[in-house]
PDBQT receptor file of N, H, CA, C and O in Angstrom, charges set to zero:
ATOM      1  N   UNK A   1       0.822  -1.191   0.000  1.00  0.00    +0.000 N 
ATOM      2  CA  UNK A   1       0.000   0.000   0.000  1.00  0.00    +0.000 C 
ATOM      3  C   UNK A   1       0.868   1.258   0.000  1.00  0.00    +0.000 C 
ATOM      4  O   UNK A   1       0.389   2.330   0.369  1.00  0.00    +0.000 OA
ATOM      5  N   UNK A   2       2.075   1.153  -0.388  1.00  0.00    +0.000 N 
ATOM      6  H   UNK A   2       2.463   0.282  -0.688  1.00  0.00    +0.000 HD
ATOM      7  CA  UNK A   2       3.012   2.258  -0.374  1.00  0.00    +0.000 C 
ATOM      8  C   UNK A   2       2.598   3.367  -1.337  1.00  0.00    +0.000 C 
ATOM      9  O   UNK A   2       2.412   3.123  -2.529  1.00  0.00    +0.000 OA
ATOM     10  N   UNK A   3       2.455   4.590  -0.814  1.00  0.00    +0.000 N 
ATOM     11  H   UNK A   3       2.606   4.788   0.154  1.00  0.00    +0.000 HD
ATOM     12  CA  UNK A   3       2.181   5.745  -1.644  1.00  0.00    +0.000 C 
ATOM     13  C   UNK A   3       0.733   5.955  -2.052  1.00  0.00    +0.000 C 
ATOM     14  O   UNK A   3       0.439   6.897  -2.788  1.00  0.00    +0.000 OA
ATOM     15  N   UNK A   4      -0.169   5.115  -1.600  1.00  0.00    +0.000 N 
ATOM     16  H   UNK A   4       0.070   4.350  -1.002  1.00  0.00    +0.000 HD
ATOM     17  CA  UNK A   4      -1.574   5.260  -1.969  1.00  0.00    +0.000 C 
ATOM     18  C   UNK A   4      -2.330   5.915  -0.823  1.00  0.00    +0.000 C 
ATOM     19  O   UNK A   4      -2.357   5.377   0.284  1.00  0.00    +0.000 OA
ATOM     20  N   UNK A   5      -2.940   7.057  -1.068  1.00  0.00    +0.000 N 
ATOM     21  H   UNK A   5      -2.918   7.493  -1.968  1.00  0.00    +0.000 HD
ATOM     22  CA  UNK A   5      -3.738   7.738  -0.041  1.00  0.00    +0.000 C 
ATOM     23  C   UNK A   5      -5.151   7.183  -0.050  1.00  0.00    +0.000 C 
ATOM     24  O   UNK A   5      -5.787   7.065  -1.098  1.00  0.00    +0.000 OA
ATOM     25  N   UNK A   6      -5.623   6.850   1.126  1.00  0.00    +0.000 N 
ATOM     26  H   UNK A   6      -5.108   6.946   1.977  1.00  0.00    +0.000 HD
ATOM     27  CA  UNK A   6      -6.992   6.368   1.280  1.00  0.00    +0.000 C 
ATOM     28  C   UNK A   6      -7.652   7.245   2.334  1.00  0.00    +0.000 C 
ATOM     29  O   UNK A   6      -7.384   7.075   3.523  1.00  0.00    +0.000 OA
ATOM     30  N   UNK A   7      -8.508   8.180   1.929  1.00  0.00    +0.000 N 
ATOM     31  H   UNK A   7      -8.726   8.319   0.962  1.00  0.00    +0.000 HD
ATOM     32  CA  UNK A   7      -9.161   9.048   2.916  1.00  0.00    +0.000 C 
ATOM     33  C   UNK A   7     -10.050   8.242   3.858  1.00  0.00    +0.000 C 
ATOM     34  O   UNK A   7     -10.888   7.453   3.421  1.00  0.00    +0.000 OA
ATOM     35  N   UNK A   8      -9.856   8.451   5.144  1.00  0.00    +0.000 N 
ATOM     36  H   UNK A   8      -9.175   9.092   5.499  1.00  0.00    +0.000 HD
ATOM     37  CA  UNK A   8     -10.672   7.775   6.153  1.00  0.00    +0.000 C 
ATOM     38  C   UNK A   8     -11.909   8.604   6.465  1.00  0.00    +0.000 C 
ATOM     39  O   UNK A   8     -13.013   8.074   6.598  1.00  0.00    +0.000 OA
ATOM     40  N   UNK A   9     -11.709   9.895   6.577  1.00  0.00    +0.000 N 
ATOM     41  H   UNK A   9     -10.813  10.325   6.468  1.00  0.00    +0.000 HD
ATOM     42  CA  UNK A   9     -12.793  10.797   6.942  1.00  0.00    +0.000 C 
ATOM     43  C   UNK A   9     -12.375  12.207   6.547  1.00  0.00    +0.000 C 
ATOM     44  O   UNK A   9     -11.183  12.513   6.510  1.00  0.00    +0.000 OA
ATOM     45  N   UNK A  10     -13.331  13.057   6.258  1.00  0.00    +0.000 N 
ATOM     46  H   UNK A  10     -14.299  12.809   6.289  1.00  0.00    +0.000 HD
ATOM     47  CA  UNK A  10     -12.995  14.443   5.927  1.00  0.00    +0.000 C 
ATOM     48  C   UNK A  10     -14.067  15.362   6.496  1.00  0.00    +0.000 C 
ATOM     49  O   UNK A  10     -15.175  14.942   6.829  1.00  0.00    +0.000 OA
ATOM     50  N   UNK A  11     -13.695  16.618   6.592  1.00  0.00    +0.000 N 
ATOM     51  H   UNK A  11     -12.795  16.960   6.321  1.00  0.00    +0.000 HD
ATOM     52  CA  UNK A  11     -14.624  17.615   7.105  1.00  0.00    +0.000 C 
ATOM     53  C   UNK A  11     -14.265  18.957   6.481  1.00  0.00    +0.000 C 
ATOM     54  O   UNK A  11     -13.089  19.312   6.403  1.00  0.00    +0.000 OA
ATOM     55  N   UNK A  12     -15.264  19.698   6.041  1.00  0.00    +0.000 N 
ATOM     56  H   UNK A  12     -16.220  19.410   6.104  1.00  0.00    +0.000 HD
ATOM     57  CA  UNK A  12     -15.049  21.037   5.515  1.00  0.00    +0.000 C 
ATOM     58  C   UNK A  12     -15.478  22.034   6.573  1.00  0.00    +0.000 C 
ATOM     59  O   UNK A  12     -16.598  21.967   7.080  1.00  0.00    +0.000 OA
ATOM     60  N   UNK A  13     -14.585  22.963   6.908  1.00  0.00    +0.000 N 
ATOM     61  H   UNK A  13     -13.675  23.017   6.496  1.00  0.00    +0.000 HD
ATOM     62  CA  UNK A  13     -14.884  23.957   7.936  1.00  0.00    +0.000 C 
ATOM     63  C   UNK A  13     -14.540  25.343   7.419  1.00  0.00    +0.000 C 
ATOM     64  O   UNK A  13     -13.700  25.498   6.533  1.00  0.00    +0.000 OA
ATOM     65  N   UNK A  14     -15.193  26.340   7.980  1.00  0.00    +0.000 N 
ATOM     66  H   UNK A  14     -15.875  26.213   8.701  1.00  0.00    +0.000 HD
ATOM     67  CA  UNK A  14     -14.902  27.724   7.668  1.00  0.00    +0.000 C 
ATOM     68  C   UNK A  14     -14.032  28.285   8.782  1.00  0.00    +0.000 C 
ATOM     69  O   UNK A  14     -14.424  28.292   9.949  1.00  0.00    +0.000 OA
ATOM     70  N   UNK A  15     -12.860  28.751   8.412  1.00  0.00    +0.000 N 
ATOM     71  H   UNK A  15     -12.542  28.745   7.464  1.00  0.00    +0.000 HD
ATOM     72  CA  UNK A  15     -11.922  29.313   9.379  1.00  0.00    +0.000 C 
ATOM     73  C   UNK A  15     -12.137  30.818   9.430  1.00  0.00    +0.000 C 
ATOM     74  O   UNK A  15     -12.259  31.471   8.393  1.00  0.00    +0.000 OA
ATOM     75  N   UNK A  16     -12.185  31.366  10.642  1.00  0.00    +0.000 N 
ATOM     76  H   UNK A  16     -12.086  30.836  11.484  1.00  0.00    +0.000 HD
ATOM     77  CA  UNK A  16     -12.393  32.805  10.828  1.00  0.00    +0.000 C 
ATOM     78  C   UNK A  16     -11.175  33.419  11.502  1.00  0.00    +0.000 C 
ATOM     79  O   UNK A  16     -10.173  32.737  11.715  1.00  0.00    +0.000 OA
ATOM     80  N   UNK A  17     -11.255  34.694  11.837  1.00  0.00    +0.000 N 
ATOM     81  H   UNK A  17     -12.069  35.248  11.664  1.00  0.00    +0.000 HD
ATOM     82  CA  UNK A  17     -10.160  35.368  12.535  1.00  0.00    +0.000 C 
ATOM     83  C   UNK A  17     -10.092  35.003  14.022  1.00  0.00    +0.000 C 
ATOM     84  O   UNK A  17      -9.130  35.358  14.703  1.00  0.00    +0.000 OA
ATOM     85  N   UNK A  18     -11.097  34.305  14.520  1.00  0.00    +0.000 N 
ATOM     86  H   UNK A  18     -11.879  34.017  13.966  1.00  0.00    +0.000 HD
ATOM     87  CA  UNK A  18     -11.160  33.908  15.923  1.00  0.00    +0.000 C 
ATOM     88  C   UNK A  18     -10.543  32.524  16.093  1.00  0.00    +0.000 C 
ATOM     89  O   UNK A  18     -10.720  31.650  15.245  1.00  0.00    +0.000 OA
ATOM     90  N   UNK A  19      -9.810  32.327  17.206  1.00  0.00    +0.000 N 
ATOM     91  H   UNK A  19      -9.666  33.037  17.895  1.00  0.00    +0.000 HD
ATOM     92  CA  UNK A  19      -9.218  31.026  17.491  1.00  0.00    +0.000 C 
ATOM     93  C   UNK A  19     -10.320  29.980  17.590  1.00  0.00    +0.000 C 
ATOM     94  O   UNK A  19     -11.320  30.195  18.275  1.00  0.00    +0.000 OA
ATOM     95  N   UNK A  20     -10.145  28.846  16.909  1.00  0.00    +0.000 N 
ATOM     96  H   UNK A  20      -9.333  28.671  16.352  1.00  0.00    +0.000 HD
ATOM     97  CA  UNK A  20     -11.154  27.791  16.887  1.00  0.00    +0.000 C 
ATOM     98  C   UNK A  20     -10.504  26.428  17.124  1.00  0.00    +0.000 C 
ATOM     99  O   UNK A  20      -9.305  26.253  16.908  1.00  0.00    +0.000 OA
ATOM    100  N   UNK A  21     -11.305  25.476  17.568  1.00  0.00    +0.000 N 
ATOM    101  H   UNK A  21     -12.279  25.618  17.744  1.00  0.00    +0.000 HD
ATOM    102  CA  UNK A  21     -10.863  24.100  17.735  1.00  0.00    +0.000 C 
ATOM    103  C   UNK A  21     -11.788  23.198  16.942  1.00  0.00    +0.000 C 
ATOM    104  O   UNK A  21     -13.010  23.337  17.007  1.00  0.00    +0.000 OA
ATOM    105  N   UNK A  22     -11.205  22.275  16.194  1.00  0.00    +0.000 N 
ATOM    106  H   UNK A  22     -10.213  22.163  16.141  1.00  0.00    +0.000 HD
ATOM    107  CA  UNK A  22     -11.979  21.306  15.428  1.00  0.00    +0.000 C 
ATOM    108  C   UNK A  22     -11.510  19.906  15.792  1.00  0.00    +0.000 C 
ATOM    109  O   UNK A  22     -10.314  19.673  15.964  1.00  0.00    +0.000 OA
ATOM    110  N   UNK A  23     -12.434  18.986  15.908  1.00  0.00    +0.000 N 
ATOM    111  H   UNK A  23     -13.406  19.175  15.768  1.00  0.00    +0.000 HD
ATOM    112  CA  UNK A  23     -12.119  17.591  16.187  1.00  0.00    +0.000 C 
ATOM    113  C   UNK A  23     -12.812  16.729  15.145  1.00  0.00    +0.000 C 
ATOM    114  O   UNK A  23     -13.980  16.945  14.821  1.00  0.00    +0.000 OA
ATOM    115  N   UNK A  24     -12.097  15.773  14.635  1.00  0.00    +0.000 N 
ATOM    116  H   UNK A  24     -11.148  15.598  14.899  1.00  0.00    +0.000 HD
ATOM    117  CA  UNK A  24     -12.641  14.853  13.646  1.00  0.00    +0.000 C 
ATOM    118  C   UNK A  24     -12.253  13.444  14.074  1.00  0.00    +0.000 C 
ATOM    119  O   UNK A  24     -11.067  13.139  14.197  1.00  0.00    +0.000 OA
ATOM    120  N   UNK A  25     -13.236  12.588  14.299  1.00  0.00    +0.000 N 
ATOM    121  H   UNK A  25     -14.200  12.836  14.199  1.00  0.00    +0.000 HD
ATOM    122  CA  UNK A  25     -12.977  11.241  14.790  1.00  0.00    +0.000 C 
ATOM    123  C   UNK A  25     -13.566  10.206  13.837  1.00  0.00    +0.000 C 
ATOM    124  O   UNK A  25     -14.537  10.467  13.126  1.00  0.00    +0.000 OA
ATOM    125  N   UNK A  26     -12.949   9.017  13.843  1.00  0.00    +0.000 N 
ATOM    126  H   UNK A  26     -12.161   8.804  14.421  1.00  0.00    +0.000 HD
ATOM    127  CA  UNK A  26     -13.511   7.885  13.117  1.00  0.00    +0.000 C 
ATOM    128  C   UNK A  26     -13.060   6.596  13.787  1.00  0.00    +0.000 C 
ATOM    129  O   UNK A  26     -11.934   6.512  14.277  1.00  0.00    +0.000 OA
ATOM    130  N   UNK A  27     -13.931   5.587  13.812  1.00  0.00    +0.000 N 
ATOM    131  H   UNK A  27     -14.846   5.654  13.414  1.00  0.00    +0.000 HD
ATOM    132  CA  UNK A  27     -13.546   4.297  14.394  1.00  0.00    +0.000 C 
ATOM    133  C   UNK A  27     -12.627   3.529  13.442  1.00  0.00    +0.000 C 
ATOM    134  O   UNK A  27     -12.883   3.490  12.238  1.00  0.00    +0.000 OA
ATOM    135  N   UNK A  28     -11.569   2.922  13.963  1.00  0.00    +0.000 N 
ATOM    136  H   UNK A  28     -11.361   2.954  14.941  1.00  0.00    +0.000 HD
ATOM    137  CA  UNK A  28     -10.617   2.175  13.143  1.00  0.00    +0.000 C 
ATOM    138  C   UNK A  28     -11.294   1.031  12.392  1.00  0.00    +0.000 C 
ATOM    139  O   UNK A  28     -10.852   0.667  11.302  1.00  0.00    +0.000 OA
ATOM    140  N   UNK A  29     -12.345   0.467  12.950  1.00  0.00    +0.000 N 
ATOM    141  H   UNK A  29     -12.704   0.763  13.835  1.00  0.00    +0.000 HD
ATOM    142  CA  UNK A  29     -13.039  -0.649  12.289  1.00  0.00    +0.000 C 
ATOM    143  C   UNK A  29     -13.664  -0.229  10.958  1.00  0.00    +0.000 C 
ATOM    144  O   UNK A  29     -13.952  -1.077  10.114  1.00  0.00    +0.000 OA
ATOM    145  N   UNK A  30     -13.874   1.076  10.769  1.00  0.00    +0.000 N 
ATOM    146  H   UNK A  30     -13.640   1.765  11.455  1.00  0.00    +0.000 HD
ATOM    147  CA  UNK A  30     -14.452   1.565   9.518  1.00  0.00    +0.000 C 
ATOM    148  C   UNK A  30     -13.454   1.580   8.367  1.00  0.00    +0.000 C 
ATOM    149  O   UNK A  30     -13.852   1.702   7.209  1.00  0.00    +0.000 OA
ATOM    150  N   UNK A  31     -12.171   1.457   8.666  1.00  0.00    +0.000 N 
ATOM    151  H   UNK A  31     -11.847   1.357   9.607  1.00  0.00    +0.000 HD
ATOM    152  CA  UNK A  31     -11.139   1.485   7.627  1.00  0.00    +0.000 C 
ATOM    153  C   UNK A  31     -10.047   0.469   7.972  1.00  0.00    +0.000 C 
ATOM    154  O   UNK A  31      -8.924   0.843   8.309  1.00  0.00    +0.000 OA
ATOM    155  N   UNK A  32     -10.383  -0.793   7.885  1.00  0.00    +0.000 N 
ATOM    156  H   UNK A  32     -11.296  -1.097   7.611  1.00  0.00    +0.000 HD
ATOM    157  CA  UNK A  32      -9.467  -1.869   8.252  1.00  0.00    +0.000 C 
ATOM    158  C   UNK A  32      -8.153  -1.819   7.477  1.00  0.00    +0.000 C 
ATOM    159  O   UNK A  32      -7.117  -2.223   8.004  1.00  0.00    +0.000 OA
ATOM    160  N   UNK A  33      -8.175  -1.332   6.240  1.00  0.00    +0.000 N 
ATOM    161  H   UNK A  33      -9.017  -1.004   5.812  1.00  0.00    +0.000 HD
ATOM    162  CA  UNK A  33      -6.970  -1.283   5.422  1.00  0.00    +0.000 C 
ATOM    163  C   UNK A  33      -5.906  -0.354   6.035  1.00  0.00    +0.000 C 
ATOM    164  O   UNK A  33      -4.725  -0.477   5.710  1.00  0.00    +0.000 OA
ATOM    165  N   UNK A  34      -6.312   0.571   6.915  1.00  0.00    +0.000 N 
ATOM    166  H   UNK A  34      -7.271   0.672   7.179  1.00  0.00    +0.000 HD
ATOM    167  CA  UNK A  34      -5.373   1.509   7.536  1.00  0.00    +0.000 C 
ATOM    168  C   UNK A  34      -4.626   0.906   8.724  1.00  0.00    +0.000 C 
ATOM    169  O   UNK A  34      -3.621   1.464   9.165  1.00  0.00    +0.000 OA
ATOM    170  N   UNK A  35      -5.097  -0.213   9.242  1.00  0.00    +0.000 N 
ATOM    171  H   UNK A  35      -5.914  -0.666   8.884  1.00  0.00    +0.000 HD
ATOM    172  CA  UNK A  35      -4.453  -0.833  10.401  1.00  0.00    +0.000 C 
ATOM    173  C   UNK A  35      -3.033  -1.241  10.019  1.00  0.00    +0.000 C 
ATOM    174  O   UNK A  35      -2.829  -2.003   9.074  1.00  0.00    +0.000 OA
ATOM    175  N   UNK A  36      -2.059  -0.728  10.760  1.00  0.00    +0.000 N 
ATOM    176  H   UNK A  36      -2.225  -0.108  11.527  1.00  0.00    +0.000 HD
ATOM    177  CA  UNK A  36      -0.655  -1.024  10.506  1.00  0.00    +0.000 C 
ATOM    178  C   UNK A  36      -0.002  -0.117   9.474  1.00  0.00    +0.000 C 
ATOM    179  O   UNK A  36       1.202  -0.218   9.241  1.00  0.00    +0.000 OA
ATOM    180  N   UNK A  37      -0.770   0.761   8.856  1.00  0.00    +0.000 N 
ATOM    181  H   UNK A  37      -1.748   0.843   9.045  1.00  0.00    +0.000 HD
ATOM    182  CA  UNK A  37      -0.229   1.662   7.833  1.00  0.00    +0.000 C 
ATOM    183  C   UNK A  37       0.067   3.034   8.435  1.00  0.00    +0.000 C 
ATOM    184  O   UNK A  37      -0.372   3.340   9.544  1.00  0.00    +0.000 OA
ATOM    185  N   UNK A  38       0.803   3.844   7.710  1.00  0.00    +0.000 N 
ATOM    186  H   UNK A  38       1.160   3.595   6.810  1.00  0.00    +0.000 HD
ATOM    187  CA  UNK A  38       1.050   5.216   8.133  1.00  0.00    +0.000 C 
ATOM    188  C   UNK A  38      -0.238   6.011   8.009  1.00  0.00    +0.000 C 
ATOM    189  O   UNK A  38      -0.987   5.850   7.046  1.00  0.00    +0.000 OA
ATOM    190  N   UNK A  39      -0.490   6.870   8.987  1.00  0.00    +0.000 N 
ATOM    191  H   UNK A  39       0.119   7.001   9.769  1.00  0.00    +0.000 HD
ATOM    192  CA  UNK A  39      -1.689   7.701   8.985  1.00  0.00    +0.000 C 
ATOM    193  C   UNK A  39      -1.243   9.154   9.069  1.00  0.00    +0.000 C 
ATOM    194  O   UNK A  39      -0.326   9.473   9.825  1.00  0.00    +0.000 OA
ATOM    195  N   UNK A  40      -1.870  10.027   8.315  1.00  0.00    +0.000 N 
ATOM    196  H   UNK A  40      -2.615   9.767   7.701  1.00  0.00    +0.000 HD
ATOM    197  CA  UNK A  40      -1.480  11.430   8.316  1.00  0.00    +0.000 C 
ATOM    198  C   UNK A  40      -2.667  12.358   8.306  1.00  0.00    +0.000 C 
ATOM    199  O   UNK A  40      -3.819  11.926   8.271  1.00  0.00    +0.000 OA
ATOM    200  N   UNK A  41      -2.367  13.639   8.336  1.00  0.00    +0.000 N 
ATOM    201  H   UNK A  41      -1.431  13.990   8.364  1.00  0.00    +0.000 HD
ATOM    202  CA  UNK A  41      -3.370  14.692   8.305  1.00  0.00    +0.000 C 
ATOM    203  C   UNK A  41      -3.068  15.561   7.090  1.00  0.00    +0.000 C 
ATOM    204  O   UNK A  41      -1.929  15.981   6.887  1.00  0.00    +0.000 OA
ATOM    205  N   UNK A  42      -4.089  15.828   6.288  1.00  0.00    +0.000 N 
ATOM    206  H   UNK A  42      -5.014  15.486   6.453  1.00  0.00    +0.000 HD
ATOM    207  CA  UNK A  42      -3.922  16.702   5.131  1.00  0.00    +0.000 C 
ATOM    208  C   UNK A  42      -4.844  17.903   5.286  1.00  0.00    +0.000 C 
ATOM    209  O   UNK A  42      -6.030  17.749   5.580  1.00  0.00    +0.000 OA
ATOM    210  N   UNK A  43      -4.301  19.090   5.090  1.00  0.00    +0.000 N 
ATOM    211  H   UNK A  43      -3.338  19.215   4.851  1.00  0.00    +0.000 HD
ATOM    212  CA  UNK A  43      -5.066  20.331   5.181  1.00  0.00    +0.000 C 
ATOM    213  C   UNK A  43      -4.987  21.032   3.830  1.00  0.00    +0.000 C 
ATOM    214  O   UNK A  43      -3.928  21.075   3.202  1.00  0.00    +0.000 OA
ATOM    215  N   UNK A  44      -6.105  21.573   3.394  1.00  0.00    +0.000 N 
ATOM    216  H   UNK A  44      -6.965  21.538   3.903  1.00  0.00    +0.000 HD
ATOM    217  CA  UNK A  44      -6.160  22.214   2.084  1.00  0.00    +0.000 C 
ATOM    218  C   UNK A  44      -6.892  23.545   2.198  1.00  0.00    +0.000 C 
ATOM    219  O   UNK A  44      -8.061  23.580   2.582  1.00  0.00    +0.000 OA
ATOM    220  N   UNK A  45      -6.217  24.628   1.871  1.00  0.00    +0.000 N 
ATOM    221  H   UNK A  45      -5.267  24.599   1.559  1.00  0.00    +0.000 HD
ATOM    222  CA  UNK A  45      -6.834  25.951   1.851  1.00  0.00    +0.000 C 
ATOM    223  C   UNK A  45      -7.434  26.139   0.465  1.00  0.00    +0.000 C 
ATOM    224  O   UNK A  45      -6.705  26.278  -0.517  1.00  0.00    +0.000 OA
ATOM    225  N   UNK A  46      -8.751  26.144   0.384  1.00  0.00    +0.000 N 
ATOM    226  H   UNK A  46      -9.343  26.032   1.182  1.00  0.00    +0.000 HD
ATOM    227  CA  UNK A  46      -9.424  26.190  -0.920  1.00  0.00    +0.000 C 
ATOM    228  C   UNK A  46     -10.151  27.507  -1.167  1.00  0.00    +0.000 C 
ATOM    229  O   UNK A  46     -11.206  27.533  -1.801  1.00  0.00    +0.000 OA
ATOM    230  N   UNK A  47      -9.583  28.594  -0.665  1.00  0.00    +0.000 N 
ATOM    231  H   UNK A  47      -8.725  28.573  -0.150  1.00  0.00    +0.000 HD
ATOM    232  CA  UNK A  47     -10.192  29.899  -0.884  1.00  0.00    +0.000 C 
ATOM    233  C   UNK A  47     -10.321  30.158  -2.381  1.00  0.00    +0.000 C 
ATOM    234  O   UNK A  47      -9.349  30.044  -3.128  1.00  0.00    +0.000 OA
ATOM    235  N   UNK A  48     -11.522  30.504  -2.804  1.00  0.00    +0.000 N 
ATOM    236  H   UNK A  48     -12.311  30.596  -2.197  1.00  0.00    +0.000 HD
ATOM    237  CA  UNK A  48     -11.805  30.634  -4.234  1.00  0.00    +0.000 C 
ATOM    238  C   UNK A  48     -11.418  31.979  -4.832  1.00  0.00    +0.000 C 
ATOM    239  O   UNK A  48     -11.176  32.066  -6.036  1.00  0.00    +0.000 OA
ATOM    240  N   UNK A  49     -11.353  33.035  -4.017  1.00  0.00    +0.000 N 
ATOM    241  H   UNK A  49     -11.550  32.965  -3.039  1.00  0.00    +0.000 HD
ATOM    242  CA  UNK A  49     -11.127  34.365  -4.552  1.00  0.00    +0.000 C 
ATOM    243  C   UNK A  49      -9.901  35.003  -3.904  1.00  0.00    +0.000 C 
ATOM    244  O   UNK A  49      -9.784  35.018  -2.678  1.00  0.00    +0.000 OA
ATOM    245  N   UNK A  50      -8.994  35.526  -4.717  1.00  0.00    +0.000 N 
ATOM    246  H   UNK A  50      -9.089  35.514  -5.712  1.00  0.00    +0.000 HD
ATOM    247  CA  UNK A  50      -7.843  36.264  -4.210  1.00  0.00    +0.000 C 
ATOM    248  C   UNK A  50      -6.810  35.398  -3.522  1.00  0.00    +0.000 C 
ATOM    249  O   UNK A  50      -6.943  34.176  -3.450  1.00  0.00    +0.000 OA
ATOM    250  N   UNK A  51      -5.777  36.054  -3.017  1.00  0.00    +0.000 N 
ATOM    251  H   UNK A  51      -5.668  37.046  -3.075  1.00  0.00    +0.000 HD
ATOM    252  CA  UNK A  51      -4.726  35.368  -2.273  1.00  0.00    +0.000 C 
ATOM    253  C   UNK A  51      -5.164  35.182  -0.833  1.00  0.00    +0.000 C 
ATOM    254  O   UNK A  51      -5.852  36.036  -0.274  1.00  0.00    +0.000 OA
ATOM    255  N   UNK A  52      -4.776  34.093  -0.243  1.00  0.00    +0.000 N 
ATOM    256  H   UNK A  52      -4.218  33.399  -0.697  1.00  0.00    +0.000 HD
ATOM    257  CA  UNK A  52      -5.132  33.873   1.152  1.00  0.00    +0.000 C 
ATOM    258  C   UNK A  52      -4.107  32.946   1.805  1.00  0.00    +0.000 C 
ATOM    259  O   UNK A  52      -3.293  32.317   1.128  1.00  0.00    +0.000 OA
ATOM    260  N   UNK A  53      -4.164  32.880   3.105  1.00  0.00    +0.000 N 
ATOM    261  H   UNK A  53      -4.824  33.391   3.655  1.00  0.00    +0.000 HD
ATOM    262  CA  UNK A  53      -3.314  31.976   3.860  1.00  0.00    +0.000 C 
ATOM    263  C   UNK A  53      -4.067  31.545   5.112  1.00  0.00    +0.000 C 
ATOM    264  O   UNK A  53      -5.011  32.213   5.534  1.00  0.00    +0.000 OA
ATOM    265  N   UNK A  54      -3.658  30.448   5.694  1.00  0.00    +0.000 N 
ATOM    266  H   UNK A  54      -2.892  29.905   5.351  1.00  0.00    +0.000 HD
ATOM    267  CA  UNK A  54      -4.242  30.011   6.958  1.00  0.00    +0.000 C 
ATOM    268  C   UNK A  54      -3.109  29.789   7.949  1.00  0.00    +0.000 C 
ATOM    269  O   UNK A  54      -2.038  29.301   7.588  1.00  0.00    +0.000 OA
ATOM    270  N   UNK A  55      -3.355  30.150   9.186  1.00  0.00    +0.000 N 
ATOM    271  H   UNK A  55      -4.225  30.547   9.479  1.00  0.00    +0.000 HD
ATOM    272  CA  UNK A  55      -2.392  29.929  10.255  1.00  0.00    +0.000 C 
ATOM    273  C   UNK A  55      -2.894  28.809  11.140  1.00  0.00    +0.000 C 
ATOM    274  O   UNK A  55      -4.005  28.883  11.665  1.00  0.00    +0.000 OA
ATOM    275  N   UNK A  56      -2.095  27.778  11.312  1.00  0.00    +0.000 N 
ATOM    276  H   UNK A  56      -1.193  27.718  10.885  1.00  0.00    +0.000 HD
ATOM    277  CA  UNK A  56      -2.493  26.631  12.112  1.00  0.00    +0.000 C 
ATOM    278  C   UNK A  56      -1.512  26.431  13.251  1.00  0.00    +0.000 C 
ATOM    279  O   UNK A  56      -0.318  26.700  13.115  1.00  0.00    +0.000 OA
ATOM    280  N   UNK A  57      -2.023  25.960  14.366  1.00  0.00    +0.000 N 
ATOM    281  H   UNK A  57      -2.993  25.742  14.477  1.00  0.00    +0.000 HD
ATOM    282  CA  UNK A  57      -1.189  25.711  15.528  1.00  0.00    +0.000 C 
ATOM    283  C   UNK A  57      -1.724  24.487  16.248  1.00  0.00    +0.000 C 
ATOM    284  O   UNK A  57      -2.936  24.311  16.372  1.00  0.00    +0.000 OA
ATOM    285  N   UNK A  58      -0.837  23.656  16.715  1.00  0.00    +0.000 N 
ATOM    286  H   UNK A  58       0.148  23.799  16.614  1.00  0.00    +0.000 HD
ATOM    287  CA  UNK A  58      -1.204  22.527  17.556  1.00  0.00    +0.000 C 
ATOM    288  C   UNK A  58      -2.086  21.506  16.825  1.00  0.00    +0.000 C 
ATOM    289  O   UNK A  58      -3.118  21.095  17.355  1.00  0.00    +0.000 OA
ATOM    290  N   UNK A  59      -1.698  21.102  15.638  1.00  0.00    +0.000 N 
ATOM    291  H   UNK A  59      -0.859  21.436  15.207  1.00  0.00    +0.000 HD
ATOM    292  CA  UNK A  59      -2.410  20.053  14.905  1.00  0.00    +0.000 C 
ATOM    293  C   UNK A  59      -1.946  18.713  15.456  1.00  0.00    +0.000 C 
ATOM    294  O   UNK A  59      -0.748  18.440  15.518  1.00  0.00    +0.000 OA
ATOM    295  N   UNK A  60      -2.909  17.871  15.858  1.00  0.00    +0.000 N 
ATOM    296  H   UNK A  60      -3.883  18.093  15.808  1.00  0.00    +0.000 HD
ATOM    297  CA  UNK A  60      -2.551  16.592  16.479  1.00  0.00    +0.000 C 
ATOM    298  C   UNK A  60      -3.317  15.442  15.848  1.00  0.00    +0.000 C 
ATOM    299  O   UNK A  60      -4.441  15.598  15.370  1.00  0.00    +0.000 OA
ATOM    300  N   UNK A  61      -2.676  14.293  15.862  1.00  0.00    +0.000 N 
ATOM    301  H   UNK A  61      -1.763  14.166  16.250  1.00  0.00    +0.000 HD
ATOM    302  CA  UNK A  61      -3.298  13.037  15.469  1.00  0.00    +0.000 C 
ATOM    303  C   UNK A  61      -3.126  12.108  16.661  1.00  0.00    +0.000 C 
ATOM    304  O   UNK A  61      -2.000  11.826  17.069  1.00  0.00    +0.000 OA
ATOM    305  N   UNK A  62      -4.227  11.633  17.220  1.00  0.00    +0.000 N 
ATOM    306  H   UNK A  62      -5.143  11.862  16.889  1.00  0.00    +0.000 HD
ATOM    307  CA  UNK A  62      -4.115  10.830  18.432  1.00  0.00    +0.000 C 
ATOM    308  C   UNK A  62      -5.028   9.627  18.428  1.00  0.00    +0.000 C 
ATOM    309  O   UNK A  62      -5.898   9.477  17.570  1.00  0.00    +0.000 OA
ATOM    310  N   UNK A  63      -4.808   8.782  19.404  1.00  0.00    +0.000 N 
ATOM    311  H   UNK A  63      -4.102   8.904  20.101  1.00  0.00    +0.000 HD
ATOM    312  CA  UNK A  63      -5.642   7.602  19.620  1.00  0.00    +0.000 C 
ATOM    313  C   UNK A  63      -6.557   7.844  20.788  1.00  0.00    +0.000 C 
ATOM    314  O   UNK A  63      -6.228   8.589  21.711  1.00  0.00    +0.000 OA
ATOM    315  N   UNK A  64      -7.692   7.219  20.743  1.00  0.00    +0.000 N 
ATOM    316  H   UNK A  64      -7.959   6.614  19.993  1.00  0.00    +0.000 HD
ATOM    317  CA  UNK A  64      -8.660   7.402  21.809  1.00  0.00    +0.000 C 
ATOM    318  C   UNK A  64      -8.943   6.075  22.472  1.00  0.00    +0.000 C 
ATOM    319  O   UNK A  64      -9.742   6.010  23.407  1.00  0.00    +0.000 OA
TER     320      UNK A  64
């Protein structure tokens, strides 16, 4: 499975000028192919108009 991305879960959120917290969870049983594989976080700034940037702090991937 080297080099193949398999999205487990996704969420679209609107980021504002105010500090915000987002949590996204999924049960491992829903994506058995990910067991034992590398897991990562992908962030995409999809602003449609003009130049933009996003500032992120404290991005974590954890087990529950």
